[in-house]
Structure formats: structure tokens, C-alpha cells
C-alpha positions as a printed Julia matrix, in Angstrom:
432×3 Matrix{Float64}:
  -0.09   0.34    0.07
   1.19   3.36   -0.93
   2.02   5.62    1.85
  -0.94   8.17    0.65
  -3.26   5.66    1.02
  -2.11   5.06    4.96
  -2.02   8.62    5.52
  -5.78   8.59    3.77
  -7.27   6.44    5.77
  -5.82   8.29    9.07
  -7.0   11.45    7.94
 -10.54  10.02    6.61
 -11.42   7.39    9.7
 -11.03   8.95   12.91
 -12.51  12.44   14.42
 -11.24  13.74   17.76
 -13.89  13.84   20.23
 -12.28  17.03   21.62
  -9.41  19.34   20.95
  -6.2   17.18   21.02
  -4.27  18.06   24.09
  -0.59  17.26   22.4
   0.83  20.97   22.24
   2.35  22.51   19.04
   5.64  22.51   18.94
   8.6   19.93   17.97
   9.16  16.61   20.43
  12.82  14.43   19.51
  12.93  10.87   19.78
  15.72   8.09   19.62
  14.2    4.79   18.64
  16.12   1.56   17.96
  15.51  -0.37   14.61
  16.72  -3.15   12.39
  19.4   -0.8    10.66
  20.48   0.99   14.11
  19.2    3.88   16.22
  17.01   6.23   14.29
  16.27   9.74   15.46
  12.76  11.04   14.94
  11.37  14.57   15.3
   7.62  14.82   15.52
   6.35  18.44   14.74
   3.03  19.18   16.0
   0.4   21.78   14.57
  -1.95  23.77   16.22
  -5.06  21.63   14.86
  -3.16  18.57   16.61
  -2.16  17.42   12.73
   1.77  16.97   12.87
   4.68  16.32   10.46
   7.14  13.06   11.5
  10.69  13.46   10.26
  13.26  10.31   10.68
  16.94  10.53   10.38
  16.65  14.3     8.84
  16.12  12.11    5.87
  12.33  11.76    5.34
   9.23  12.8     6.72
   5.64  12.32    6.33
   2.55  14.7     7.29
  -0.07  12.73    9.96
  -3.57  13.52   10.67
  -4.71  14.26   15.03
  -4.81  10.63   15.08
  -1.58   9.79   13.45
   0.12  12.06   15.78
  -1.26  10.47   18.75
  -0.62   7.1    17.46
   3.2    7.73   16.26
   3.87   9.95   19.65
   2.66   6.87   21.45
   4.73   4.34   19.57
   7.88   6.72   19.37
   7.41   6.63   23.55
   7.22   2.8    23.18
   3.85   2.25   24.74
   2.37  -0.86   24.15
  -0.27  -1.92   21.58
  -2.79  -2.15   24.57
  -2.09   1.21   25.91
  -2.22   2.45   22.72
  -5.61   1.65   21.69
  -7.25   2.42   24.45
  -6.02   5.77   24.66
  -7.46   6.19   20.91
 -10.9    4.97   22.15
 -10.49   7.92   25.09
  -9.65  10.56   22.26
 -11.33   9.84   19.26
 -14.9    8.76   17.77
 -16.15   7.06   14.67
 -13.64   4.1    14.24
 -14.08   0.6    15.11
 -11.61  -0.59   17.79
 -10.53  -3.03   14.39
  -9.73   0.33   12.4
  -7.78   1.61   15.26
  -5.86  -1.49   15.59
  -5.43  -0.89   11.82
  -4.3    2.32   11.52
  -1.73   1.3    14.08
  -0.28  -1.05   12.4
  -0.19   1.44    9.6
   2.04   3.83   11.55
   4.62   1.21   12.76
   4.91   0.47    8.97
   5.4    4.08    8.32
   8.12   4.19   10.93
  10.24   1.91    9.1
   9.65   3.01    5.81
  10.74   6.44    6.85
  13.86   5.29    8.41
  14.67   3.62    4.93
  13.31   5.58    1.93
  15.83   4.63   -0.62
  16.13   7.15   -3.17
  12.18   8.42   -2.94
  11.71  11.97   -2.64
  12.09  12.92    1.2
   8.8   14.41    2.1
   5.97  11.98    1.13
   2.17  14.18    0.45
   3.14  17.57    2.19
   1.53  19.51   -0.79
  -1.64  16.69   -1.32
  -4.52  18.6    -0.19
  -6.78  16.11   -1.03
  -5.47  13.89    1.87
  -6.45  16.94    4.87
 -10.54  17.47    4.48
  -9.87  19.88    7.31
  -8.27  22.81    7.81
  -4.15  22.57    8.46
  -3.32  25.31   10.63
   0.57  25.23   10.02
   2.62  27.06   12.99
   5.86  27.84   10.53
   6.13  26.76    6.84
   7.51  23.17    6.02
  10.36  24.48    3.9
  13.05  27.09    3.46
  14.97  28.06    0.44
  18.29  29.48    1.38
  20.48  31.39   -1.11
  23.61  29.74   -0.46
  26.35  31.73    1.28
  29.36  31.61    3.4
  29.1   29.26    6.72
  29.29  32.11    9.05
  26.45  33.89    7.18
  24.11  30.28    7.19
  24.68  28.89   10.7
  22.34  31.34   12.51
  20.18  31.25    9.86
  19.73  27.66    9.81
  19.8   27.68   13.75
  16.68  30.02   13.67
  14.67  27.72   11.19
  14.98  24.83   13.46
  13.92  26.97   16.42
  11.23  28.3    14.71
   9.94  24.49   13.44
  11.16  24.45    9.97
  12.24  21.01    9.13
  13.33  21.05    5.99
  15.84  23.45    4.01
  16.77  23.48   -0.14
  19.75  25.53   -0.7
  19.76  27.5    -3.91
  23.28  27.82   -5.44
  24.4   30.27   -7.86
  26.58  29.71  -10.92
  30.22  28.57  -10.38
  29.09  28.69   -6.54
  32.14  28.06   -3.73
  31.68  23.83   -3.59
  32.76  24.12   -0.1
  29.83  26.49    0.99
  27.77  24.12    0.28
  28.87  21.11    1.84
  29.32  22.85    4.4
  25.83  24.26    4.78
  24.66  20.53    3.84
  26.75  19.24    7.1
  25.31  21.97    9.48
  21.76  21.39    8.3
  22.29  17.61    8.73
  23.75  18.07   12.41
  20.71  20.16   13.72
  18.37  17.12   12.82
  17.09  19.13    9.04
  16.35  17.73    5.9
  19.17  19.36    3.57
  18.32  19.64   -0.21
  20.42  21.26   -3.09
  19.23  23.18   -5.93
  22.02  23.96   -8.76
  23.0   23.61  -12.45
  24.12  20.22  -13.38
  27.33  21.62  -14.36
  28.41  23.31  -11.16
  27.09  20.29   -9.16
  29.82  18.13  -11.29
  32.89  20.29  -10.09
  35.38  17.18   -8.91
  34.19  15.1    -6.45
  31.48  17.26   -5.52
  28.6   15.02   -5.52
  30.53  12.31   -3.54
  31.19  14.93   -0.81
  27.45  15.89   -0.72
  26.61  12.5    -0.35
  29.06  11.79    2.7
  28.25  15.23    4.04
  24.27  13.79    4.03
  22.59  15.49    1.24
  18.78  14.14    0.91
  17.9   15.67   -2.66
  19.58  17.22   -5.18
  17.36  19.3    -7.78
  18.58  20.73  -11.13
  17.05  22.09  -14.29
  16.42  19.86  -17.35
  15.1   22.56  -20.31
  14.98  20.03  -23.09
  16.02  16.94  -24.69
  17.58  19.05  -27.39
  21.15  19.63  -25.78
  21.45  23.13  -28.01
  18.02  24.54  -26.72
  19.1   23.4   -23.38
  22.54  24.62  -23.45
  21.51  27.82  -24.9
  19.67  28.64  -21.66
  22.15  27.14  -18.62
  25.32  27.05  -20.18
  27.23  25.37  -22.3
  27.46  21.43  -21.63
  24.89  22.01  -19.1
  22.81  19.3   -20.72
  25.08  16.41  -21.16
  26.32  17.26  -17.36
  22.65  17.21  -16.29
  22.67  13.49  -18.0
  25.57  12.44  -15.92
  24.06  14.22  -12.42
  21.16  12.08  -13.11
  22.78   8.33  -13.52
  24.77   9.3   -10.88
  22.34   9.92   -8.45
  20.2    7.31   -9.58
  23.34   4.81   -8.84
  24.1    5.99   -5.67
  20.33   6.12   -4.29
  20.26   9.8    -3.66
  16.73  11.4    -4.75
  16.97  13.54   -7.89
  14.39  15.95   -8.1
  14.41  17.49  -11.63
  13.06  21.19  -12.19
  11.71  21.68  -15.55
  11.14  25.14  -16.9
   8.0   26.13  -18.74
   9.19  28.33  -21.55
   7.28  28.57  -25.37
  10.44  27.01  -26.59
  10.43  23.87  -24.67
   6.28  23.11  -24.4
   5.96  21.3   -27.28
   8.53  18.57  -26.68
   7.45  18.45  -22.96
   5.56  15.12  -22.66
   8.54  13.13  -24.36
  11.13  14.61  -22.03
   9.49  13.43  -19.06
   9.19   9.97  -20.3
  12.66   9.57  -21.29
  13.31  10.99  -17.66
  11.64   8.69  -16.09
  12.83   5.43  -18.19
  16.12   6.96  -16.7
  14.78   6.17  -12.93
  13.44   9.61  -11.89
  10.02  10.54  -11.07
   9.92  13.78   -9.02
   9.45  16.68  -11.35
   8.87  20.09  -10.29
   7.25  23.03  -13.02
   8.37  26.33  -13.48
   6.39  28.2   -15.69
   7.88  31.8   -16.94
   4.68  33.93  -17.5
   3.66  37.27  -18.57
   0.46  39.98  -18.76
   2.28  42.15  -20.43
   1.54  41.89  -24.0
   3.77  43.68  -25.38
   6.24  41.1   -23.42
   4.44  38.34  -24.65
   4.65  39.67  -28.08
   8.39  39.57  -28.1
   8.1   35.68  -27.96
  11.01  35.74  -25.68
  10.05  32.87  -23.6
   7.46  34.34  -21.42
   4.32  32.35  -21.74
   0.67  33.99  -21.91
  -1.38  33.5   -18.62
  -4.45  33.15  -20.11
  -2.99  29.65  -21.77
  -2.03  28.24  -18.33
  -4.82  26.12  -17.49
  -5.08  24.7   -20.46
  -1.47  24.03  -20.86
  -1.51  22.72  -17.36
  -4.44  20.16  -17.71
  -2.4   18.72  -21.03
   0.75  18.08  -18.59
  -0.9   17.18  -15.08
  -2.86  14.42  -17.52
   0.46  13.03  -18.79
   1.83  13.21  -15.61
  -1.28  11.08  -13.64
  -1.03   8.65  -16.56
   2.83   7.63  -15.43
   2.32   7.78  -11.86
   5.1   10.56  -11.44
   5.27  12.79   -8.36
   5.35  16.19   -9.6
   5.33  19.77   -7.61
   3.45  23.03   -9.34
   5.89  25.98   -8.33
   4.25  29.15   -7.86
   4.29  30.69  -11.75
   7.26  33.22  -11.91
   6.51  36.74  -13.42
   8.94  36.97  -16.04
  11.16  39.6   -15.31
  12.47  41.62  -18.5
  15.64  43.28  -16.8
  16.82  39.81  -16.71
  17.59  37.96  -19.55
  16.0   34.29  -20.3
  18.73  32.33  -19.24
  19.45  34.85  -16.5
  16.03  34.36  -14.55
  16.06  30.36  -15.37
  19.48  30.02  -13.86
  18.05  32.06  -10.87
  15.06  29.49  -10.27
  11.55  30.0    -8.55
  11.57  32.04   -5.31
  11.01  28.72   -3.54
   9.75  25.26   -3.59
   5.98  25.45   -3.66
   3.28  26.65   -1.3
   4.59  24.97    2.04
   7.26  26.8     1.7
   9.27  30.05    2.31
  12.61  32.0     1.08
  14.72  33.58    3.46
  17.12  35.91    1.98
  21.09  35.43    3.65
  20.2   38.91    5.36
  17.51  37.04    7.2
  14.55  38.69    5.24
  11.38  36.38    4.92
   9.55  36.39    1.88
   6.7   34.02    1.21
   6.16  31.97   -2.08
   3.34  34.02   -3.85
   2.47  37.72   -4.66
   4.96  40.67   -4.4
   8.58  40.58   -3.44
   7.94  41.69    0.07
   9.67  40.71    3.22
   7.33  39.66    6.49
  10.33  40.17    8.74
  13.65  39.25    9.67
  14.39  35.93   10.54
  17.33  36.92   12.79
  15.6   39.99   14.55
  12.13  39.79   14.87
   9.9   37.0    16.73
   8.38  34.08   14.52
   4.74  35.24   16.03
   5.48  39.17   14.3
   6.57  37.39   10.92
   4.05  34.65   10.83
   1.54  37.0    11.17
   2.51  39.83    8.83
   0.09  40.81    5.92
   2.3   39.32    3.52
   1.87  35.5     4.73
  -2.24  36.35    4.78
  -3.13  34.95    1.3
  -0.1   32.16    1.73
  -1.8   30.93    4.94
  -5.0   30.54    3.57
  -3.86  28.37    0.48
  -2.41  25.63    3.0
  -5.37  26.05    5.56
  -8.06  26.28    3.03
  -7.1   25.24   -0.69
  -9.57  26.99   -2.94
  -9.99  26.4    -6.72
 -12.27  28.15   -9.46
 -15.32  26.77  -11.21
 -13.41  27.06  -14.34
 -10.93  24.43  -13.64
 -11.57  22.63  -10.67
  -9.48  19.53  -10.97
  -6.1   21.12  -11.82
  -3.57  20.76   -9.03
  -1.91  24.16  -10.53
  -5.47  26.04   -9.47
  -5.29  24.83   -5.78
  -3.38  28.2    -4.16
  -4.4   30.4    -6.78
  -5.39  30.97  -10.4
  -2.07  30.62  -12.56
  -3.85  33.63  -14.87
  -3.53  35.88  -11.81
  -0.95  38.16  -11.07
  -1.4   37.97   -7.67
  -1.07  34.61   -7.37
   2.65  34.45   -9.04
   6.0   34.81   -7.4
   6.13  38.57   -8.55
   9.57  39.91   -9.79
  11.43  42.33   -7.57
């Protein structure tokens, strides 16, 4: 049974009799497994749902009942005690169903400790798994531009303190390899899930992928624009297409999750489906789509690559259908507004603001930027309390998206429309 099927059961079957009494926050556990001692972190949200993290390498989102079961199992309570606690806390499920849920969480604990090359976060972006609003105490992931260790250490410490368990380092072209290795090492030392995003040609610096593996990197993201090497290299630099193929093969061989970032621009769309199938044949099934869009008729008329916003739903429908047919995991990044102050290549190499709607961007000076809307700071992570930042007006739409996803009547079934209509600039990651 898929992890998502387990969690669907946990979300839909058992409802609390009254508010769950487990207070929000982060709890830490050690548990002996067949593979040695495993380290778990359980983040509990205000509504009782939670996020379970294993060995800073994989995590899954849980319903309130799943949180209660996971906490009890991690505290090594026996099944009879867990079952009695569930009976006293929840209604609407038989003892047999509750025993089944306990078994499912036990299996989930085992799977989280040995995720292999699967993407390290399960079901975080699938709103269908949670029919009720999720009252998050903080985002689930932060995108942080790569910087020297002395700059990143206090930022990572604060991210962990406020309950953000997952960080992805966005590395610019020609970055310092030592900085990236140290960043991943420190994130892992804290207990965070750590990923990197960079051009493939930069990732192939001598020994870097091996060093990242030793440091404990959990996933590696790099752009892949087209099967046509000439088209891809025109956007990401000479030789980057071959480097992407090499990096993908190395990551698959070494069982490190490769997440392919696919930019949506005019020239790449016609052969997008063929590219996805080619990548699937080589072992990857984790994709993120980044659409570069505009509402400026003059810019659209220049055909420099930006997509017309009005065409987004139709394009998305075709791609989502293809992704579902092949059972790939795909993530919609918030659409990125085309910035005419940059060349298309510069903007694509820079990449999205952050990874999806359960994420946030934190600049190296501490400014916290929501994933959508104007490029507006909600506060400074190093100077302001998290409550001040989280309750800033800049996060209003973000919280509404995570807590109660909405869709318009025209496109009720599209995943890309769950947060905001992709045709509306208000829902884009707007240019600075």
C-alpha cells in the first residue's frame, strides 16, 4: 500500500472527540530499528496534525490521530495502551480499525527510516489527503540562497528553532563547493532535511557529488529544460545538458533522490511530454514545474520565452494528465513573473523563489519572503519573533492557501489551481 493510501485512511477515518491535548511544537525521539538507532522529530501543529521526520532524511504529514499514534509508539507504549488512548480521545472508528491504523503507523515508521532514493517528503502538498484545515505553526521548507558558513549558521539555527524542518540551498552559477558542503553538513547536524538546487554543470565540480553524499544530502535538484541539448545549453550554459544526464545517472546509481526542475517556456513546451517519458525511463519520477509567465502584451509579443498567462490552465491540464498516467510525483512551483530586466537564461538559472506553497524564502540577511505575491519581506528571521513574521499581512494569502485550498469553477480539477488561479498576477512569485 502506498504511503499516501495509509495517510488517506488516517485522515478520513478517525475524528477527535475534543481538541487534541498534545501542544504544538517539536518533539525529539530516538528509536532502535533493524538498521540501528533512528532519530525522529515530531512537529505538532495547532490543530493536532503533524509532521514526522526520520533521520533528517524523510518525513510524512500525519492527521491528529496519526500524531497520537506516532507519539505513543515513539514513547514505546504497548499496543493495548495506545488503543485505549485512541478510544478515549477519538470517535467514529471501531477497535479493529484503530488497530489497523496503529499497524499502518508502525509500517510508516519503518519506511521513513529507509526511504532509499524516494523523495524525502511524503504527501505534503496533496490537499486531498487532509479534508480539514491544517493550522501550520510555520512553513514546512525554506529556500535559502547559498552563502558562507558564518552567514548560514545563525539562519539555520533559527529555522530549526521555529519548527521549519527542511531546507534547500539555492546555489548560483560557479558557487563555492566548500560553502555548499558545509551548509549541508550543518543542516544535517541540526536534524534538518537538506537539499540543494544548482545547475548540473556546477554540481559536477570534481568530487562534489561524493562530498555531498558524505555530508548527508537528501535530495538534489537541477534544471532540465529540453531533450534538445542545444536548446538546453542556450539557457543553462555550454555542456550543461550532458552534465544533467551525468548527474542524473550518478544520483540514481547512488540512491540519492534527484528532483528535476522543468522550466515552462514557449520553446520547451512542444516536446515536454517526450522529455518526461525519457527522464522516467532513466529512473527519476520527481518533477517540479516552473512556469515563466507574463500579462504584458508587449513582452508576450516579443516571444522571448514567457508564456501568456491566459493559456496556463489549458497547458497545465495536458501536463497533469500525462504526469498522472505515468504516476510521477510532480510539484507545481508558484508561477514566476517574467522579469524583462534579466535575460531569459539569467532568470531560469536563478530559478523559482522557493519550492511550492508549503515553503518560504529566507534571504542571507534574514529577510523572510512568502512564496507568492509581491517580493515583500514579512520580517527578519534574525531580528523579529516568529509570531510577528507569521502574522504579517504578507503571509495572509499563503496561510489561506495551506489551510484551506481553493479552486475556481473553470478549472476545478487542476492541481496548479489549488492555490491561486495561474492566470492572475496576484498568485505569482512577482518580480522584485
